[in-house]
The first five atom37 places (N, CA, C, CB, O) and aatype in JSON, in Angstrom:
{
  "aatype": [20, 20, 20, 20, 20, 20, 20, 20, 20, 20, 20, 20, 20, 20, 20, 20, 20, 20, 20, 20, 20, 20, 20, 20, 20, 20, 20, 20, 20, 20, 20, 20, 20, 20, 20, 20, 20, 20, 20, 20, 20, 20, 20, 20, 20, 20, 20, 20, 20, 20, 20, 20, 20, 20, 20, 20, 20, 20, 20, 20, 20, 20, 20, 20, 20, 20, 20, 20, 20, 20, 20, 20, 20, 20, 20, 20, 20, 20, 20, 20, 20, 20, 20, 20, 20, 20, 20, 20, 20, 20, 20, 20, 20, 20, 20, 20, 20, 20, 20, 20, 20, 20, 20, 20, 20, 20, 20, 20, 20],
  "atom_mask": [
    [1, 1, 1, 1, 1],
    [1, 1, 1, 1, 1],
    [1, 1, 1, 1, 1],
    [1, 1, 1, 1, 1],
    [1, 1, 1, 1, 1],
    [1, 1, 1, 1, 1],
    [1, 1, 1, 1, 1],
    [1, 1, 1, 1, 1],
    [1, 1, 1, 1, 1],
    [1, 1, 1, 1, 1],
    [1, 1, 1, 1, 1],
    [1, 1, 1, 1, 1],
    [1, 1, 1, 1, 1],
    [1, 1, 1, 1, 1],
    [1, 1, 1, 1, 1],
    [1, 1, 1, 1, 1],
    [1, 1, 1, 1, 1],
    [1, 1, 1, 1, 1],
    [1, 1, 1, 1, 1],
    [1, 1, 1, 1, 1],
    [1, 1, 1, 1, 1],
    [1, 1, 1, 1, 1],
    [1, 1, 1, 1, 1],
    [1, 1, 1, 1, 1],
    [1, 1, 1, 1, 1],
    [1, 1, 1, 1, 1],
    [1, 1, 1, 1, 1],
    [1, 1, 1, 1, 1],
    [1, 1, 1, 1, 1],
    [1, 1, 1, 1, 1],
    [1, 1, 1, 1, 1],
    [1, 1, 1, 1, 1],
    [1, 1, 1, 1, 1],
    [1, 1, 1, 1, 1],
    [1, 1, 1, 1, 1],
    [1, 1, 1, 1, 1],
    [1, 1, 1, 1, 1],
    [1, 1, 1, 1, 1],
    [1, 1, 1, 1, 1],
    [1, 1, 1, 1, 1],
    [1, 1, 1, 1, 1],
    [1, 1, 1, 1, 1],
    [1, 1, 1, 1, 1],
    [1, 1, 1, 1, 1],
    [1, 1, 1, 1, 1],
    [1, 1, 1, 1, 1],
    [1, 1, 1, 1, 1],
    [1, 1, 1, 1, 1],
    [1, 1, 1, 1, 1],
    [1, 1, 1, 1, 1],
    [1, 1, 1, 1, 1],
    [1, 1, 1, 1, 1],
    [1, 1, 1, 1, 1],
    [1, 1, 1, 1, 1],
    [1, 1, 1, 1, 1],
    [1, 1, 1, 1, 1],
    [1, 1, 1, 1, 1],
    [1, 1, 1, 1, 1],
    [1, 1, 1, 1, 1],
    [1, 1, 1, 1, 1],
    [1, 1, 1, 1, 1],
    [1, 1, 1, 1, 1],
    [1, 1, 1, 1, 1],
    [1, 1, 1, 1, 1],
    [1, 1, 1, 1, 1],
    [1, 1, 1, 1, 1],
    [1, 1, 1, 1, 1],
    [1, 1, 1, 1, 1],
    [1, 1, 1, 1, 1],
    [1, 1, 1, 1, 1],
    [1, 1, 1, 1, 1],
    [1, 1, 1, 1, 1],
    [1, 1, 1, 1, 1],
    [1, 1, 1, 1, 1],
    [1, 1, 1, 1, 1],
    [1, 1, 1, 1, 1],
    [1, 1, 1, 1, 1],
    [1, 1, 1, 1, 1],
    [1, 1, 1, 1, 1],
    [1, 1, 1, 1, 1],
    [1, 1, 1, 1, 1],
    [1, 1, 1, 1, 1],
    [1, 1, 1, 1, 1],
    [1, 1, 1, 1, 1],
    [1, 1, 1, 1, 1],
    [1, 1, 1, 1, 1],
    [1, 1, 1, 1, 1],
    [1, 1, 1, 1, 1],
    [1, 1, 1, 1, 1],
    [1, 1, 1, 1, 1],
    [1, 1, 1, 1, 1],
    [1, 1, 1, 1, 1],
    [1, 1, 1, 1, 1],
    [1, 1, 1, 1, 1],
    [1, 1, 1, 1, 1],
    [1, 1, 1, 1, 1],
    [1, 1, 1, 1, 1],
    [1, 1, 1, 1, 1],
    [1, 1, 1, 1, 1],
    [1, 1, 1, 1, 1],
    [1, 1, 1, 1, 1],
    [1, 1, 1, 1, 1],
    [1, 1, 1, 1, 1],
    [1, 1, 1, 1, 1],
    [1, 1, 1, 1, 1],
    [1, 1, 1, 1, 1],
    [1, 1, 1, 1, 1],
    [1, 1, 1, 1, 1],
    [1, 1, 1, 1, 1]
  ],
  "atom_positions": [
    [[126.14, 91.66, 117.05], [127.18, 92.61, 117.08], [127.92, 92.7, 115.92], [128.01, 92.39, 118.07], [128.22, 93.83, 115.53]],
    [[128.31, 91.62, 115.21], [129.16, 91.59, 113.96], [128.27, 92.3, 112.84], [129.58, 89.98, 113.52], [128.79, 93.13, 112.08]],
    [[127.01, 91.98, 112.75], [126.0, 92.48, 111.65], [126.05, 94.0, 111.77], [124.4, 91.91, 111.87], [126.22, 94.69, 110.76]],
    [[125.87, 94.6, 113.17], [125.72, 95.98, 113.21], [127.12, 96.78, 112.85], [125.18, 96.33, 114.6], [127.19, 97.89, 112.33]],
    [[128.22, 95.95, 113.28], [129.55, 96.66, 112.95], [129.75, 96.67, 111.53], [130.8, 95.99, 113.62], [130.2, 97.69, 111.01]],
    [[129.47, 95.62, 110.79], [129.57, 95.64, 109.32], [128.71, 96.55, 108.54], [129.33, 94.39, 108.84], [129.05, 97.05, 107.46]],
    [[127.48, 96.76, 109.18], [126.47, 97.82, 108.53], [127.1, 99.17, 108.6], [125.0, 97.88, 109.3], [126.94, 99.94, 107.66]],
    [[127.76, 99.5, 109.61], [128.25, 100.86, 109.94], [129.34, 100.99, 108.82], [128.84, 101.05, 111.56], [129.44, 101.97, 108.09]],
    [[130.14, 99.89, 108.77], [131.35, 99.95, 107.8], [130.94, 100.22, 106.33], [132.15, 98.58, 107.85], [131.56, 101.0, 105.61]],
    [[129.89, 99.55, 105.94], [129.15, 99.7, 104.64], [128.78, 101.27, 104.39], [127.75, 98.77, 104.7], [129.06, 101.87, 103.35]],
    [[128.21, 101.74, 105.33], [127.72, 103.14, 105.37], [128.94, 104.03, 105.26], [126.88, 103.45, 106.69], [128.85, 105.04, 104.56]],
    [[129.93, 103.78, 105.81], [131.27, 104.55, 105.77], [131.86, 104.48, 104.38], [132.34, 103.94, 106.82], [132.25, 105.5, 103.8]],
    [[131.92, 103.19, 103.8], [132.26, 102.93, 102.41], [131.45, 103.72, 101.46], [132.11, 101.5, 102.11], [131.94, 104.28, 100.48]],
    [[130.16, 103.76, 101.78], [129.29, 104.3, 100.76], [129.61, 105.83, 100.75], [127.73, 103.96, 101.05], [129.77, 106.4, 99.67]],
    [[129.69, 106.52, 101.96], [129.85, 108.02, 102.15], [131.11, 108.27, 101.44], [129.91, 108.54, 103.7], [131.1, 109.23, 100.68]],
    [[132.29, 107.52, 101.56], [133.63, 107.73, 100.88], [133.38, 107.58, 99.38], [134.77, 106.65, 101.38], [133.83, 108.45, 98.63]],
    [[132.7, 106.56, 98.91], [132.54, 106.39, 97.41], [131.61, 107.44, 96.9], [131.99, 104.97, 97.02], [131.81, 107.79, 95.73]],
    [[130.58, 108.03, 97.56], [129.98, 109.14, 97.09], [130.76, 110.34, 96.79], [129.09, 109.44, 97.91], [130.53, 110.99, 95.77]],
    [[131.72, 110.68, 97.66], [132.61, 111.7, 97.4], [133.54, 111.47, 96.47], [133.19, 112.06, 98.41], [133.94, 112.41, 95.79]],
    [[134.0, 110.27, 96.3], [135.11, 110.13, 95.33], [134.53, 109.92, 93.84], [136.04, 108.86, 95.78], [135.12, 110.33, 92.84]],
    [[133.4, 109.28, 93.83], [132.98, 108.99, 92.54], [132.03, 110.12, 91.74], [132.26, 107.71, 92.67], [131.81, 110.07, 90.53]],
    [[131.56, 111.07, 92.6], [130.85, 112.22, 92.06], [131.55, 113.08, 91.18], [130.39, 112.98, 93.05], [132.76, 113.21, 91.37]],
    [[130.99, 113.71, 90.23], [129.57, 113.79, 89.94], [129.19, 112.72, 89.0], [129.2, 115.13, 89.37], [127.98, 112.56, 88.88]],
    [[130.01, 111.9, 88.26], [129.64, 110.92, 87.33], [128.81, 109.84, 87.96], [130.82, 110.37, 86.72], [127.95, 109.22, 87.34]],
    [[129.1, 109.67, 89.15], [128.39, 108.47, 89.74], [127.81, 108.76, 91.13], [129.36, 107.25, 89.84], [128.58, 109.22, 91.97]],
    [[126.65, 108.55, 91.42], [126.07, 108.85, 92.72], [125.86, 107.53, 93.5], [124.73, 109.63, 92.57], [125.36, 106.52, 93.0]],
    [[126.29, 107.65, 94.77], [126.14, 106.44, 95.69], [125.26, 106.65, 96.91], [127.5, 106.02, 96.2], [125.51, 107.52, 97.74]],
    [[124.19, 105.82, 97.01], [123.26, 106.05, 98.11], [123.06, 104.57, 98.67], [121.82, 106.81, 97.6], [123.4, 103.57, 98.05]],
    [[122.5, 104.56, 99.83], [122.2, 103.25, 100.45], [120.77, 103.14, 100.93], [123.14, 102.99, 101.62], [120.21, 104.07, 101.52]],
    [[120.19, 101.98, 100.66], [118.8, 101.81, 101.13], [118.92, 100.8, 102.33], [117.79, 101.23, 99.91], [119.37, 99.66, 102.24]],
    [[118.46, 101.42, 103.46], [118.5, 100.61, 104.77], [117.14, 99.92, 105.07], [118.88, 101.58, 106.02], [116.27, 100.48, 105.74]],
    [[117.0, 98.75, 104.57], [115.64, 98.02, 104.53], [115.62, 97.37, 105.6], [115.36, 97.1, 103.44], [116.65, 97.11, 106.21]],
    [[114.21, 96.95, 106.08], [114.07, 95.87, 107.16], [113.46, 94.89, 106.34], [113.19, 96.24, 108.51], [113.66, 94.8, 105.13]],
    [[112.58, 94.02, 107.16], [111.88, 93.0, 106.56], [110.92, 93.39, 105.45], [111.2, 92.34, 107.55], [110.15, 94.33, 105.65]],
    [[110.91, 92.77, 104.33], [110.0, 92.91, 103.18], [109.6, 91.57, 102.83], [110.63, 93.64, 101.96], [110.34, 90.6, 102.99]],
    [[108.38, 91.5, 102.34], [107.83, 90.15, 101.84], [108.38, 89.59, 100.75], [106.52, 90.2, 101.54], [107.71, 89.53, 99.71]],
    [[109.56, 89.12, 100.81], [110.4, 88.65, 99.78], [110.53, 87.05, 100.1], [111.85, 89.49, 99.77], [110.18, 86.55, 101.17]],
    [[111.08, 86.36, 99.04], [111.41, 84.92, 99.32], [111.9, 84.6, 100.64], [112.4, 84.44, 98.42], [111.53, 83.58, 101.22]],
    [[112.71, 85.41, 101.15], [113.54, 85.06, 102.41], [112.38, 84.97, 103.59], [114.82, 86.33, 102.76], [112.31, 84.03, 104.39]],
    [[111.49, 86.08, 103.56], [110.61, 86.0, 104.69], [109.46, 84.97, 104.41], [110.05, 87.41, 105.01], [108.92, 84.37, 105.34]],
    [[109.12, 84.81, 103.22], [108.07, 83.73, 102.92], [108.69, 82.44, 103.24], [107.54, 83.73, 101.39], [107.92, 81.62, 103.72]],
    [[110.05, 82.03, 103.07], [110.58, 80.84, 103.43], [110.59, 80.73, 104.91], [111.88, 80.68, 102.87], [110.21, 79.67, 105.42]],
    [[110.95, 81.64, 105.58], [111.01, 81.69, 107.1], [109.58, 81.36, 107.63], [111.51, 83.2, 107.66], [109.39, 80.48, 108.47]],
    [[108.49, 82.18, 107.04], [107.29, 81.84, 107.5], [106.85, 80.47, 107.31], [106.43, 82.64, 107.0], [106.26, 79.85, 108.19]],
    [[107.13, 79.98, 106.19], [106.77, 78.61, 105.84], [107.27, 77.61, 106.64], [107.13, 78.31, 104.6], [106.64, 76.59, 106.91]],
    [[108.49, 77.88, 107.07], [109.43, 77.02, 108.18], [108.67, 77.03, 109.41], [110.99, 77.67, 108.51], [108.47, 76.04, 110.11]],
    [[108.21, 78.38, 109.67], [107.57, 78.46, 111.05], [106.15, 77.62, 111.11], [107.31, 80.07, 111.43], [105.69, 77.11, 112.13]],
    [[105.61, 77.59, 109.97], [104.31, 76.82, 109.77], [104.46, 75.47, 109.96], [103.72, 76.98, 108.46], [103.63, 74.84, 110.61]],
    [[105.61, 74.86, 109.38], [105.79, 73.58, 109.45], [106.35, 73.24, 110.88], [106.64, 73.16, 108.34], [106.25, 72.08, 111.28]],
    [[106.81, 74.01, 111.5], [107.35, 73.58, 112.83], [106.41, 73.94, 113.88], [108.71, 74.2, 113.14], [106.69, 73.71, 115.05]],
    [[105.26, 74.53, 113.52], [104.25, 74.96, 114.56], [104.52, 76.13, 115.19], [104.09, 74.04, 115.58], [103.9, 76.37, 116.22]],
    [[105.52, 77.11, 114.69], [105.86, 78.29, 115.31], [104.62, 79.35, 114.83], [107.44, 78.73, 114.85], [104.37, 80.33, 115.53]],
    [[103.98, 79.1, 113.78], [102.79, 80.1, 113.36], [101.72, 79.04, 113.01], [103.16, 81.21, 111.96], [101.92, 77.9, 112.61]],
    [[100.4, 79.73, 113.27], [99.27, 79.01, 112.9], [98.83, 79.19, 111.47], [98.23, 79.33, 113.77], [98.17, 78.37, 110.84]],
    [[99.27, 80.35, 111.02], [98.8, 80.67, 109.67], [99.9, 81.57, 109.03], [97.34, 81.4, 109.71], [100.72, 82.12, 109.77]],
    [[99.94, 81.74, 107.65], [100.78, 82.74, 106.98], [100.54, 84.09, 107.65], [100.47, 82.81, 105.44], [101.52, 84.76, 107.99]],
    [[99.44, 84.48, 107.82], [99.31, 85.98, 108.35], [99.71, 86.07, 109.94], [97.67, 86.54, 108.14], [99.92, 87.15, 110.5]],
    [[99.78, 84.92, 110.53], [100.2, 84.98, 111.89], [101.84, 85.32, 111.92], [99.82, 83.54, 112.64], [102.33, 86.06, 112.77]],
    [[102.62, 84.68, 110.87], [103.93, 84.88, 110.55], [104.21, 86.32, 110.11], [104.31, 83.91, 109.53], [105.18, 86.96, 110.53]],
    [[103.25, 86.84, 109.19], [103.37, 88.28, 108.79], [103.4, 89.17, 109.99], [102.19, 88.71, 107.87], [104.21, 90.09, 110.14]],
    [[102.38, 88.81, 110.92], [102.22, 89.63, 112.07], [103.25, 89.56, 112.93], [101.13, 89.36, 112.75], [103.56, 90.57, 113.56]],
    [[103.9, 88.45, 113.08], [105.16, 88.32, 113.87], [106.2, 89.23, 113.39], [105.7, 86.92, 113.83], [106.77, 89.97, 114.2]],
    [[106.49, 89.25, 112.17], [107.67, 90.02, 111.66], [107.34, 91.51, 111.72], [108.04, 89.59, 110.17], [108.21, 92.37, 111.8]],
    [[105.97, 91.77, 111.68], [105.49, 93.3, 111.78], [105.29, 93.83, 113.13], [104.16, 93.53, 111.07], [105.05, 95.02, 113.33]],
    [[105.41, 92.85, 114.14], [105.17, 93.43, 115.56], [105.82, 94.55, 116.03], [105.44, 92.54, 116.5], [105.27, 95.35, 116.79]],
    [[107.02, 94.69, 115.63], [107.87, 95.79, 116.26], [107.87, 96.94, 115.24], [109.42, 95.3, 116.61], [108.72, 97.82, 115.4]],
    [[107.01, 97.04, 114.2], [107.21, 97.97, 113.17], [105.89, 98.98, 113.49], [107.26, 97.19, 111.57], [104.76, 98.53, 113.64]],
    [[106.16, 100.15, 113.57], [105.12, 101.2, 113.87], [104.09, 101.16, 112.83], [105.71, 102.63, 113.96], [102.95, 101.42, 113.21]],
    [[104.27, 100.89, 111.59], [103.17, 100.87, 110.46], [102.53, 99.7, 110.65], [103.67, 100.96, 108.96], [101.54, 99.53, 109.93]],
    [[102.85, 98.69, 111.52], [102.08, 97.38, 111.77], [102.03, 96.43, 110.43], [100.51, 97.77, 112.25], [101.1, 95.66, 110.17]],
    [[103.11, 96.59, 109.69], [103.27, 95.67, 108.58], [104.72, 95.47, 108.23], [102.52, 96.15, 107.38], [105.58, 96.15, 108.79]],
    [[105.02, 94.59, 107.37], [106.32, 94.55, 106.75], [106.25, 95.22, 105.37], [106.83, 93.1, 106.62], [105.19, 95.53, 104.84]],
    [[107.53, 95.44, 104.8], [107.55, 96.09, 103.54], [107.08, 95.18, 102.3], [108.95, 96.61, 103.33], [107.22, 93.96, 102.28]],
    [[106.57, 95.85, 101.37], [106.36, 95.03, 100.09], [107.54, 95.26, 99.06], [104.94, 95.44, 99.38], [108.13, 96.34, 98.99]],
    [[107.82, 94.22, 98.3], [109.04, 94.24, 97.41], [108.84, 95.32, 96.33], [109.31, 92.8, 96.73], [109.83, 95.73, 95.73]],
    [[107.55, 95.82, 96.02], [107.43, 96.92, 95.16], [107.88, 98.33, 95.79], [106.01, 96.97, 94.72], [108.34, 99.28, 95.14]],
    [[107.67, 98.3, 97.12], [108.22, 99.53, 97.82], [109.72, 99.79, 97.65], [107.96, 99.42, 99.31], [110.21, 100.89, 97.42]],
    [[110.44, 98.53, 97.78], [111.78, 98.51, 97.79], [112.12, 98.89, 96.24], [112.33, 97.08, 98.32], [113.0, 99.71, 95.98]],
    [[111.44, 98.3, 95.35], [111.88, 98.51, 93.88], [111.57, 99.99, 93.51], [111.09, 97.47, 92.83], [112.26, 100.58, 92.67]],
    [[110.53, 100.56, 94.15], [110.09, 101.91, 93.86], [111.27, 102.77, 94.31], [108.69, 102.3, 94.61], [111.71, 103.66, 93.59]],
    [[111.77, 102.49, 95.48], [112.77, 103.47, 96.1], [114.19, 103.28, 95.17], [113.05, 103.06, 97.88], [114.86, 104.26, 94.83]],
    [[114.48, 102.09, 94.86], [115.73, 101.76, 94.01], [115.48, 102.7, 92.6], [115.83, 99.91, 93.65], [116.27, 103.56, 92.23]],
    [[114.21, 102.37, 91.89], [113.97, 103.2, 90.68], [114.19, 104.67, 90.94], [112.54, 103.0, 90.17], [114.97, 105.31, 90.22]],
    [[113.58, 105.19, 91.89], [113.75, 106.63, 92.17], [115.18, 107.03, 92.27], [113.05, 107.0, 93.42], [115.59, 108.02, 91.68]],
    [[116.02, 106.25, 93.06], [117.25, 106.51, 93.33], [118.14, 106.57, 92.05], [117.67, 105.57, 94.28], [119.13, 107.3, 91.96]],
    [[117.63, 105.59, 90.9], [118.35, 105.43, 89.72], [117.8, 106.48, 88.78], [118.26, 104.0, 89.16], [118.25, 106.42, 87.64]],
    [[117.01, 107.31, 89.01], [116.39, 108.16, 88.02], [116.93, 109.69, 88.11], [114.82, 108.1, 88.24], [117.58, 110.1, 89.07]],
    [[116.61, 110.45, 87.05], [117.18, 111.84, 87.17], [116.52, 112.56, 88.29], [117.02, 112.67, 85.87], [117.14, 113.51, 88.77]],
    [[115.28, 112.22, 88.82], [114.5, 112.87, 89.93], [115.32, 112.95, 91.01], [113.26, 112.18, 90.32], [115.21, 113.97, 91.7]],
    [[116.28, 111.94, 91.4], [117.13, 111.92, 92.49], [118.59, 112.64, 92.23], [117.26, 110.47, 92.88], [119.56, 112.42, 92.96]],
    [[118.61, 113.26, 91.42], [119.93, 113.89, 90.67], [120.72, 114.56, 91.71], [119.58, 115.04, 89.46], [121.94, 114.56, 91.62]],
    [[120.17, 115.1, 92.62], [120.94, 115.79, 93.64], [121.19, 114.94, 94.94], [120.21, 117.08, 93.99], [121.82, 115.38, 95.91]],
    [[120.68, 113.77, 94.88], [120.71, 112.99, 96.25], [122.06, 112.04, 95.97], [119.11, 111.98, 96.57], [122.14, 111.26, 95.02]],
    [[123.11, 112.24, 96.96], [124.23, 111.57, 96.88], [124.78, 111.32, 98.32], [125.14, 112.3, 96.01], [124.82, 112.24, 99.14]],
    [[125.15, 110.21, 98.59], [125.71, 109.96, 99.8], [124.75, 109.75, 101.16], [126.59, 111.04, 99.95], [125.13, 109.91, 102.32]],
    [[123.5, 109.39, 100.72], [122.45, 109.32, 101.56], [122.27, 107.97, 102.08], [121.32, 109.79, 100.93], [122.46, 107.05, 101.28]],
    [[121.92, 107.68, 103.31], [121.54, 106.45, 103.63], [119.88, 106.57, 103.97], [122.5, 105.91, 104.84], [119.42, 107.36, 104.8]],
    [[119.24, 105.8, 103.3], [117.56, 106.03, 103.36], [117.02, 104.93, 104.06], [116.78, 106.08, 101.85], [117.27, 103.79, 103.66]],
    [[116.33, 105.12, 105.03], [115.59, 103.93, 105.78], [114.48, 103.61, 105.07], [115.14, 104.22, 107.23], [113.71, 104.51, 104.73]],
    [[114.26, 102.37, 104.76], [112.98, 101.86, 104.23], [112.54, 100.68, 105.27], [113.17, 101.28, 102.62], [112.79, 99.5, 105.03]],
    [[111.95, 101.04, 106.3], [111.67, 100.17, 107.49], [110.43, 100.47, 108.19], [112.76, 100.25, 108.46], [110.23, 99.93, 109.28]],
    [[109.6, 101.24, 107.71], [108.36, 101.42, 108.28], [108.33, 101.98, 109.81], [107.7, 100.13, 108.16], [107.4, 101.8, 110.59]],
    [[109.57, 102.7, 110.1], [109.77, 103.43, 111.32], [110.42, 102.57, 112.33], [108.5, 103.95, 111.84], [110.62, 103.04, 113.45]],
    [[110.79, 101.29, 112.04], [111.12, 100.26, 113.18], [112.51, 100.58, 113.67], [111.07, 98.67, 112.66], [112.89, 100.01, 114.69]],
    [[113.42, 101.53, 112.97], [114.79, 101.71, 113.64], [114.7, 102.62, 114.68], [115.85, 102.19, 112.73], [113.97, 103.6, 114.74]],
    [[115.67, 102.15, 115.66], [115.79, 102.83, 116.81], [117.06, 103.73, 116.99], [115.69, 101.9, 117.82], [117.32, 104.4, 117.98]],
    [[117.84, 103.6, 115.78], [119.01, 104.45, 115.78], [118.89, 105.76, 114.96], [120.14, 103.66, 115.25], [117.84, 106.01, 114.37]],
    [[119.98, 106.64, 114.93], [120.06, 107.94, 114.21], [120.37, 107.61, 112.83], [121.13, 108.91, 114.8], [120.34, 108.53, 112.01]],
    [[120.69, 106.34, 112.42], [121.14, 106.23, 111.0], [120.21, 105.31, 110.39], [122.61, 105.75, 110.83], [120.33, 105.02, 109.2]]
  ]
}
């Protein structure tokens, strides 16, 4: 409950900043889910040590089970989106909350 409340507050802050700081600064949010970063790798390795997972792939499959694309994101995909948002190609994008979660979100945000 706390995490969901804080997320909505951050989006509200992003929307306010997008209006107040434009046109000099554009403010957008990337709404990411699990990506194969050090955090997920560490969680999977801990799961391997505790016997929760029988293989690294089993751990990846566990975190991808609820994702319609049936995989978790790759760090490069997150970096590509951040690079796009930082580039002139996204020059008219401001105040946007962009989900990068393989379709796993069940909310309208």
